[in-house]
C-alpha positions as CSV (number, residue, x, y, z in Angstrom):
1,M,-9.5,0.6,-34.9
2,R,-10.9,0.3,-31.5
3,N,-11.1,3.2,-28.8
4,R,-7.3,3.4,-27.3
5,T,-9.0,4.7,-23.8
6,A,-11.1,1.6,-24.0
7,D,-8.4,-0.6,-24.3
8,P,-7.4,-2.1,-20.5
9,R,-4.3,-4.1,-21.9
10,R,-3.0,-1.0,-23.8
11,L,-3.8,0.9,-20.5
12,A,-2.1,-1.3,-18.9
13,L,0.7,-1.4,-21.1
14,D,1.2,2.5,-20.6
15,T,1.0,2.1,-16.6
16,L,3.9,-0.2,-16.8
17,L,5.7,1.8,-19.1
18,K,5.7,4.7,-16.8
19,V,6.4,2.3,-13.5
20,E,9.5,1.2,-15.4
21,R,10.9,4.2,-16.8
22,D,9.6,7.1,-14.5
23,K,9.6,5.0,-11.3
24,A,6.5,6.0,-11.2
25,Y,4.1,4.5,-8.5
26,A,1.2,1.9,-10.0
27,N,-1.5,3.3,-8.0
28,L,-0.8,7.0,-8.7
29,S,-0.4,6.0,-12.3
30,L,-3.6,3.7,-12.8
31,S,-5.6,6.7,-10.8
32,N,-4.7,8.9,-14.1
33,M,-5.5,6.0,-16.6
34,L,-8.6,5.7,-15.5
35,Q,-9.6,9.3,-15.5
36,E,-8.5,9.2,-19.2
37,G,-9.8,5.8,-20.0
38,N,-13.9,5.1,-20.3
39,L,-13.3,1.3,-19.3
40,S,-16.3,-0.6,-17.6
41,R,-16.0,-2.0,-14.3
42,V,-14.9,-5.4,-15.2
43,D,-12.7,-3.7,-17.7
44,Q,-11.6,-1.6,-14.7
45,A,-11.0,-4.5,-12.5
46,L,-8.9,-6.3,-15.2
47,L,-6.7,-3.3,-15.7
48,F,-5.8,-3.5,-12.2
49,R,-5.5,-7.2,-12.4
50,L,-3.0,-6.5,-15.0
51,V,-1.1,-4.1,-13.9
52,Y,-1.0,-5.2,-10.2
53,G,0.2,-8.9,-10.9
54,T,2.5,-7.6,-13.8
55,V,4.2,-5.8,-11.7
56,S,4.3,-8.2,-8.6
57,M,5.5,-10.9,-10.5
58,R,8.4,-9.2,-12.5
59,L,11.1,-11.3,-11.2
60,S,9.3,-14.5,-11.9
61,L,8.1,-13.3,-14.9
62,D,11.4,-12.1,-16.7
63,F,12.7,-15.6,-15.5
64,A,10.2,-17.6,-17.1
65,L,10.7,-15.1,-20.3
66,Q,14.6,-15.3,-20.3
67,S,14.5,-19.2,-20.9
68,H,12.8,-18.7,-24.3
69,L,15.0,-15.3,-25.4
70,R,18.2,-15.4,-27.2
71,R,19.5,-12.3,-26.0
72,D,18.9,-10.7,-22.4
73,I,15.4,-9.5,-21.7
74,S,17.1,-6.2,-20.5
75,S,18.4,-5.5,-23.6
76,L,14.9,-5.5,-25.6
77,P,12.6,-2.5,-26.9
78,D,10.9,-1.2,-23.0
79,A,7.2,-1.7,-24.8
80,I,8.1,-5.4,-25.7
81,R,9.5,-5.9,-22.9
82,N,6.6,-5.2,-21.1
83,I,4.1,-6.7,-23.7
84,L,5.8,-10.0,-23.3
85,R,5.3,-9.6,-19.2
86,L,1.9,-9.1,-19.5
87,G,1.2,-11.6,-22.1
88,A,3.2,-14.2,-19.7
89,Y,1.3,-13.0,-16.6
90,Q,-1.8,-13.7,-18.1
91,I,-0.9,-16.9,-18.9
92,M,0.9,-18.0,-16.4
93,Y,-1.3,-16.3,-13.4
94,L,-4.9,-16.0,-14.8
95,D,-6.8,-18.9,-15.2
96,K,-10.0,-17.2,-16.7
97,I,-8.0,-15.7,-19.7
98,P,-7.7,-18.2,-22.2
99,H,-3.8,-18.5,-23.6
100,S,-4.7,-18.1,-26.7
101,A,-6.3,-14.8,-26.2
102,A,-3.7,-13.7,-24.2
103,V,-0.8,-14.6,-26.9
104,D,-3.3,-12.8,-29.5
105,E,-3.9,-9.7,-27.6
106,S,0.0,-9.3,-27.1
107,V,0.9,-9.6,-30.5
108,K,-1.7,-6.8,-31.3
109,L,0.0,-4.5,-29.1
110,A,3.4,-5.4,-30.4
111,H,2.3,-4.5,-33.8
112,R,1.4,-1.3,-32.5
113,Y,4.0,-0.8,-30.8
114,G,7.0,-2.5,-32.4
115,H,7.2,-4.1,-36.2
116,R,6.8,-6.9,-37.9
117,G,9.8,-8.6,-36.1
118,T,8.9,-7.8,-32.6
119,A,5.4,-9.3,-32.8
120,G,7.0,-12.3,-34.1
121,L,9.1,-12.7,-31.0
122,V,6.2,-11.8,-28.5
123,N,4.2,-14.5,-30.8
124,A,6.8,-17.4,-30.5
125,V,8.0,-16.6,-27.0
126,L,4.1,-16.2,-25.3
127,R,2.9,-19.6,-27.7
128,K,5.9,-21.6,-25.7
129,I,5.4,-20.2,-22.6
130,A,1.7,-21.7,-23.0
131,V,3.0,-24.8,-23.5
132,A,4.9,-24.7,-19.9
133,P,3.4,-22.1,-17.9
134,E,5.1,-23.4,-14.8
135,P,9.3,-22.8,-15.8
136,S,12.0,-24.9,-13.7
137,W,12.9,-22.5,-10.8
138,P,16.3,-22.4,-9.4
139,S,16.6,-25.4,-6.8
140,R,15.3,-24.5,-3.8
141,N,18.1,-27.0,-2.5
142,D,20.5,-25.4,-4.1
143,D,20.3,-22.2,-3.4
144,L,16.8,-21.3,-0.9
145,V,17.1,-17.7,-1.8
146,S,17.3,-17.5,-4.7
147,H,14.4,-20.0,-5.5
148,L,12.0,-17.7,-2.9
149,S,13.3,-14.6,-4.8
150,V,12.4,-15.6,-8.2
151,R,9.9,-18.2,-7.5
152,Y,7.6,-15.4,-5.9
153,S,9.2,-12.5,-7.2
154,H,10.8,-10.5,-4.6
155,P,14.7,-9.0,-3.9
156,R,17.0,-11.1,-2.3
157,F,17.7,-9.3,0.4
158,L,14.4,-9.0,1.4
159,V,14.3,-12.9,1.4
160,E,17.1,-12.9,3.2
161,R,15.7,-10.9,6.2
162,Y,12.5,-12.6,6.2
163,I,14.2,-16.0,6.7
164,K,16.2,-14.8,9.2
165,R,13.4,-13.5,11.6
166,L,10.5,-15.8,10.5
167,G,12.6,-19.6,9.5
168,E,12.1,-20.6,5.7
169,A,8.2,-21.9,6.2
170,E,6.7,-18.9,7.2
171,A,9.0,-16.8,5.2
172,E,7.4,-18.7,2.3
173,Q,4.0,-17.9,3.4
174,L,4.7,-14.4,3.7
175,L,6.1,-13.9,-0.2
176,I,2.8,-15.8,-1.5
177,A,0.6,-13.3,1.1
178,N,2.4,-10.3,0.0
179,N,2.0,-11.5,-4.0
180,T,-2.2,-11.9,-3.6
181,V,-4.9,-9.2,-4.2
182,A,-5.9,-7.5,-1.6
183,D,-9.4,-7.1,-0.2
184,F,-10.8,-3.3,-1.2
185,C,-11.0,-1.9,2.7
186,I,-13.3,0.9,3.3
187,R,-13.6,3.1,6.6
188,S,-17.2,4.0,7.5
189,N,-17.5,7.2,9.0
190,R,-19.2,7.4,12.5
191,L,-20.1,10.8,12.5
192,R,-22.9,9.9,9.8
193,I,-23.4,6.2,9.8
194,S,-23.2,2.9,11.6
195,P,-20.7,0.1,10.1
196,D,-24.1,-2.1,9.8
197,V,-26.5,0.4,7.9
198,L,-23.8,1.3,5.5
199,Q,-23.7,-2.5,4.7
200,M,-27.1,-2.6,3.6
201,R,-26.4,0.5,1.7
202,L,-23.8,-0.6,-0.4
203,M,-26.0,-4.1,-0.5
204,D,-28.5,-1.7,-2.6
205,E,-25.8,-0.8,-4.9
206,G,-25.0,-4.2,-5.7
207,V,-22.0,-4.6,-3.3
208,T,-21.3,-6.9,-0.2
209,S,-19.3,-6.8,2.6
210,C,-17.9,-8.0,5.6
211,Q,-16.8,-6.2,9.1
212,G,-12.9,-6.2,10.0
213,K,-11.8,-7.5,12.9
214,L,-9.7,-5.5,14.4
215,A,-11.8,-2.2,13.4
216,C,-15.2,-2.8,13.0
217,E,-15.6,0.4,11.4
218,S,-13.4,-0.8,8.4
219,L,-15.4,-3.1,5.9
220,Y,-14.1,-5.2,3.3
221,L,-15.8,-5.4,-0.2
222,D,-16.4,-7.6,-2.7
223,K,-15.8,-5.1,-5.3
224,A,-15.0,-1.3,-5.6
225,P,-17.9,0.9,-4.8
226,D,-18.8,3.8,-6.8
227,F,-17.2,6.6,-5.9
228,T,-19.4,8.7,-8.4
229,G,-22.4,7.8,-6.1
230,E,-24.3,9.5,-2.9
231,L,-22.6,7.4,-0.6
232,F,-19.0,8.3,-0.9
233,R,-20.1,12.1,-1.7
234,Q,-21.6,12.6,1.2
235,G,-19.1,11.5,3.1
236,Y,-20.6,8.3,4.8
237,Y,-16.9,6.3,4.2
238,T,-13.6,7.0,3.0
239,V,-10.9,4.4,1.5
240,Q,-8.5,3.1,4.5
241,G,-6.9,-0.6,5.1
242,E,-8.0,-2.0,8.3
243,A,-4.3,-1.6,9.6
244,S,-4.4,1.7,9.0
245,A,-7.7,2.4,10.9
246,Y,-6.1,0.3,13.9
247,V,-3.4,3.0,14.5
248,S,-6.3,5.7,15.3
249,L,-8.1,3.2,17.6
250,M,-4.8,2.8,19.7
251,L,-4.3,6.3,20.4
252,D,-7.3,6.1,21.5
253,P,-8.3,10.3,21.2
254,Q,-11.1,11.2,23.6
255,P,-14.5,14.1,22.8
256,G,-12.8,17.5,23.4
257,E,-9.3,16.6,23.5
258,T,-6.2,18.1,21.8
259,V,-4.5,15.4,18.8
260,V,-1.6,16.3,16.9
261,D,-1.2,13.9,13.7
262,L,1.6,14.2,12.3
263,C,2.8,13.1,8.3
264,A,-1.2,13.3,7.9
265,A,-1.5,13.3,4.4
266,P,-4.0,12.3,3.0
267,G,-6.0,12.3,6.0
268,G,-7.1,9.3,6.8
269,K,-5.8,8.8,10.3
270,S,-6.9,12.8,11.1
271,T,-10.6,12.4,9.5
272,H,-10.5,9.0,11.7
273,L,-9.3,10.7,15.1
274,A,-12.0,13.4,14.7
275,E,-14.6,11.0,14.3
276,L,-13.7,9.0,17.3
277,M,-13.6,12.3,19.2
278,E,-16.8,12.6,18.0
279,N,-15.6,16.0,16.1
280,E,-15.1,17.7,19.6
281,G,-11.7,19.0,20.3
282,A,-9.1,19.4,17.8
283,V,-6.9,17.9,15.3
284,F,-3.9,19.4,14.2
285,A,-3.2,17.5,10.5
286,V,0.9,18.4,10.4
287,E,2.3,17.7,6.6
288,A,5.0,19.0,4.8
289,N,4.0,18.6,1.5
290,S,1.4,21.2,0.4
291,S,-0.2,19.4,-2.5
292,R,-1.1,16.8,-0.2
293,L,-1.9,19.0,2.4
294,R,-4.8,19.8,0.1
295,L,-6.2,16.3,0.2
296,V,-6.4,16.4,4.2
297,S,-8.5,19.7,3.6
298,E,-10.8,18.0,0.7
299,N,-11.1,14.3,2.9
300,A,-11.7,16.4,5.9
301,A,-15.1,18.6,4.5
302,R,-16.3,15.8,2.8
303,L,-16.5,13.5,5.9
304,G,-17.7,16.5,7.6
305,T,-15.0,16.2,10.5
306,S,-14.5,20.1,11.2
307,I,-12.1,19.9,14.2
308,V,-9.4,18.8,11.6
309,K,-7.5,21.9,11.0
310,V,-4.7,21.6,8.5
311,V,-0.9,22.6,9.4
312,H,1.8,23.0,6.8
313,A,5.2,21.9,8.6
314,K,7.7,19.9,8.7
315,V,7.8,17.7,11.9
316,E,10.8,19.3,13.2
317,N,9.3,22.8,12.7
318,A,5.5,21.1,14.2
319,R,5.7,22.8,18.0
320,E,5.7,26.2,16.4
321,Y,2.4,25.7,15.2
322,T,0.7,23.1,17.3
323,P,0.3,23.2,20.9
324,I,0.9,20.7,23.4
325,A,-1.1,18.1,22.8
326,D,-3.0,15.0,25.0
327,R,-2.0,12.7,22.3
328,V,0.6,12.9,19.5
329,L,0.2,10.4,16.2
330,L,3.4,9.7,14.1
331,D,2.4,7.7,11.6
332,A,6.5,8.2,10.3
333,P,7.5,7.5,6.6
334,C,8.9,4.6,5.7
335,S,9.8,1.7,3.4
336,G,6.9,0.7,2.6
337,F,7.3,-3.3,2.7
338,G,4.2,-3.9,4.9
339,V,2.0,-3.2,1.7
340,L,3.3,-4.8,-1.0
341,R,0.2,-6.1,-2.3
342,H,-1.2,-2.3,-2.8
343,K,2.0,-1.2,-3.9
344,P,4.6,-4.0,-5.4
345,D,6.1,-1.9,-7.2
346,I,8.3,-1.4,-3.8
347,K,9.8,-3.9,-4.3
348,Y,12.3,-2.6,-6.9
349,H,12.4,0.4,-5.8
350,R,13.8,0.2,-2.1
351,S,17.1,-1.5,-1.3
352,E,18.6,-1.9,2.2
353,K,20.2,1.6,2.2
354,D,16.8,3.1,2.3
355,I,16.2,1.7,5.6
356,T,19.0,2.4,6.9
357,A,18.2,6.3,5.8
358,L,14.8,5.8,6.8
359,S,15.6,4.2,10.1
360,A,17.6,7.8,11.1
361,M,15.1,9.9,9.7
362,Q,12.3,8.0,12.2
363,N,15.0,8.1,15.4
364,Q,14.7,12.0,14.3
365,M,11.0,12.6,14.4
366,I,10.2,10.3,17.1
367,I,12.3,12.7,19.1
368,Q,10.1,15.3,17.9
369,A,7.1,14.3,18.2
370,A,7.9,12.9,21.7
371,D,8.4,16.5,22.8
372,L,4.9,17.8,21.8
373,V,2.8,15.4,24.6
374,R,1.9,17.0,27.7
375,A,2.9,15.3,30.5
376,G,0.7,12.4,31.4
377,G,-0.3,12.0,27.8
378,R,0.3,9.3,24.9
379,L,2.3,9.1,22.1
380,V,1.6,6.5,19.0
381,Y,4.3,5.6,16.8
382,S,3.6,3.2,13.2
383,V,5.1,2.5,10.3
384,C,3.6,0.2,7.4
385,T,6.7,-1.7,7.1
386,T,7.8,-5.0,8.7
387,E,11.8,-4.4,9.5
388,P,13.4,-3.8,13.2
389,E,15.7,-0.8,12.2
390,E,12.4,1.4,11.1
391,T,9.9,-0.4,14.1
392,N,10.9,-1.7,17.6
393,E,14.7,-0.7,17.4
394,V,13.2,3.0,16.9
395,V,10.8,2.5,19.8
396,E,13.7,1.2,21.2
397,T,16.3,3.9,21.2
398,L,13.8,6.6,22.2
399,L,13.1,4.9,25.4
400,R,16.5,4.6,26.3
401,G,17.1,8.0,25.9
402,R,13.9,9.6,27.5
403,G,13.0,8.0,30.9
404,D,9.7,10.0,30.8
405,Y,7.7,7.5,28.5
406,S,7.0,4.0,28.8
407,L,6.0,1.2,26.3
408,I,2.5,0.4,27.1
409,R,1.7,-2.1,24.1
410,E,3.3,-3.2,21.1
411,V,1.4,-4.7,17.9
412,R,2.7,-6.2,14.5
413,L,0.1,-7.0,12.3
414,W,1.3,-9.3,8.9
415,P,-0.3,-10.5,5.9
416,H,0.4,-13.6,6.1
417,R,-1.2,-14.1,9.4
418,D,-3.8,-11.5,10.0
419,G,-4.9,-10.7,6.9
420,T,-4.5,-7.0,6.7
421,D,-1.0,-5.0,5.7
422,G,1.4,-5.2,7.4
423,F,2.3,-2.6,10.2
424,Y,4.1,-1.6,13.1
425,I,2.4,0.2,15.7
426,A,3.9,1.7,19.3
427,V,1.8,2.8,22.2
428,L,3.9,5.1,24.5
429,D,2.5,7.4,27.9
430,R,4.3,9.9,28.8
431,K,4.5,9.9,32.7
432,E,3.2,12.5,34.7
433,L,5.3,15.5,36.1
434,G,6.6,14.7,39.3
435,A,5.9,10.9,38.4
436,S,9.3,8.1,39.0
């Protein structure tokens, strides 16, 4: 029998079950699976593709599968439902896997997780999918929202929001972009190595890269690097998306300054700020979650950013533990609709009610963050989402109530326009004392 931990399809199924049953995040579950399994880099890549693709296209897959089922797909045993999704994803969206292999491997899983009857069901349904991989989607002319929602596997409310703000054509481009596999991105540690030299060192390990357009220290890789190798262990780079790195550049911290980073875990922005400051001054990394705060300490130690000082506190209590700062960064908790390429399960975990609740929290946090900035200092507010209630409306509410702040710059990044994660970044300067 094949080694359980060496079978990427079985590990993918285990991950999908955790995501569906426990509402676990795919990226975190995958990390645990990789620690348990002894997979080659090729099988690791397949595992990631299977999980992210199947989760991302779940609505589309269920629609296609349902047309070949006599019972509702939701009534099937969890394992069999997800085996069908895994198999259908390989047939419908992966060109390099033969349809016969996708069917056969799925049937094997069905025998292990079910019985002869369920294995027969999986075999019959997936063979029908293989004959006609492109289903008859809901009519675009009769119901545009349903067509886009099912065709591109996004919840209706999100499709409606995109169409209202962007129009039909651009909304469709965004839906397509949200379902693409994001290029692997790292940030070079400018305290230890330049981006150019890091690129050459990565090339020696068989990894090619190109620099980002917004942040030169961001490198897009053609494959995941070796996290057990010297380059990572010695702190020459860390994993961080370019849009996230751009946030710290917008804050523009200077050597010797005092900076506060609110909601700091896992430490990507805190360490970047310290690097930009040439490791001179102080960066107070404030985080309420103690286990996530440890990640900040670990990353700062590995990268050699000794000026990062971790603070275990909520945003509302930060003033008790940090000094008034030259610059404050609030990367607020949000719905995460800008990072669906990395966290596709958000599409099924979030609702419009979440946007309303998060907006209320963000409006409180930005006021608390504004009180931490000295006169003449700078506040940057950022979120990895696209929705107005969590982005510009939060900043507009602050400005209406705080005459001592002015909006200097506002940036929106979109997957379909910029090739980055979806981010909103607002730069606000606090007026000098006595300034009108």
